[in-house]
C-alpha positions as CSV (number, residue, x, y, z in Angstrom):
1,M,0.1,44.6,136.5
2,G,-1.3,46.3,134.2
3,E,-4.1,49.2,133.7
4,A,-6.7,47.0,133.4
5,D,-6.1,44.6,135.9
6,I,-6.1,47.8,138.5
7,V,-9.5,49.1,137.2
8,A,-10.9,44.9,138.0
9,L,-9.3,45.1,141.1
10,V,-10.5,49.1,141.9
11,R,-14.1,47.4,140.7
12,E,-13.9,44.2,142.4
13,T,-12.5,46.2,146.0
14,L,-15.7,48.7,145.2
15,M,-18.5,45.5,144.3
16,V,-17.2,44.2,148.2
17,A,-18.0,47.3,150.1
18,M,-21.0,48.0,148.6
19,M,-22.0,44.1,149.2
20,L,-20.7,44.4,153.1
21,A,-23.0,47.5,153.6
22,A,-26.2,46.5,151.7
23,P,-27.0,44.4,154.9
24,V,-27.3,46.4,157.6
25,L,-28.3,49.4,154.8
26,V,-31.0,47.9,153.6
27,V,-32.6,46.6,156.6
28,T,-32.2,50.5,157.9
29,L,-33.6,51.7,155.6
30,L,-37.1,49.2,155.6
31,T,-37.2,50.4,159.4
32,G,-36.9,53.8,158.8
33,L,-39.6,53.8,155.6
34,L,-41.8,51.7,158.1
35,L,-41.3,53.8,161.1
36,S,-42.4,56.9,158.8
37,V,-45.0,55.4,157.6
38,F,-46.4,55.1,161.1
39,Q,-45.3,58.4,162.1
40,T,-47.9,59.7,159.6
41,A,-50.5,57.7,160.3
42,T,-50.7,58.3,163.7
43,S,-49.4,62.0,163.3
44,I,-46.4,62.0,165.5
45,N,-44.1,64.6,164.6
46,E,-41.2,63.6,166.5
47,A,-37.5,63.2,164.8
48,T,-36.0,61.2,168.2
49,L,-38.3,57.9,167.9
50,T,-36.7,56.3,164.5
51,F,-32.8,56.7,165.8
52,L,-33.2,53.6,169.0
53,P,-35.7,50.9,166.2
54,K,-33.3,51.8,162.9
55,L,-29.7,51.2,165.7
56,V,-31.5,48.2,167.0
57,A,-32.5,46.5,163.4
58,G,-29.1,47.9,161.8
59,G,-27.9,45.9,165.0
60,T,-29.9,42.6,164.2
61,A,-28.9,42.6,160.6
62,T,-25.3,43.1,161.7
63,L,-25.2,40.2,164.2
64,F,-27.2,38.2,161.6
65,A,-25.3,38.4,158.3
66,F,-21.6,38.7,160.4
67,P,-20.5,35.2,159.1
68,W,-21.4,35.9,155.1
69,M,-19.7,39.2,155.6
70,I,-16.8,37.5,157.5
71,H,-16.6,34.9,154.7
72,L,-16.7,37.3,152.1
73,F,-13.4,39.6,153.8
74,R,-11.9,36.9,154.0
75,D,-12.1,35.4,150.8
76,Y,-11.3,38.7,149.0
77,F,-8.3,38.9,151.3
78,I,-7.1,35.7,150.0
79,H,-7.2,37.4,146.5
80,L,-5.7,40.1,147.5
81,V,-2.6,38.4,148.4
82,S,-2.6,35.5,145.8
83,L,-2.1,38.8,144.1
84,F,1.0,40.2,145.3
85,R,3.1,37.6,143.3
86,T,2.2,38.6,140.2
87,V,3.1,42.6,141.2
88,H,7.0,43.3,139.9
89,A,9.2,46.2,141.3
């Protein structure tokens, strides 16, 4: 396994990690943005008001995206295991 292969593997690992985190992060970001606009429009200055809706939105996004996330991670893991044969001591 050469240097280029290792760089490609690290790049792929980072891409998979970003793709796994993206659904929850995007939904939580949008929920926080909408709640901030609501708080600004109503002049409510409570920092703890956004915690529960963001938690629920993130959990719901995780539930809906979980099958896709598991499929993506399984495919990546199978790819990593297949690379074990190409590594020489």
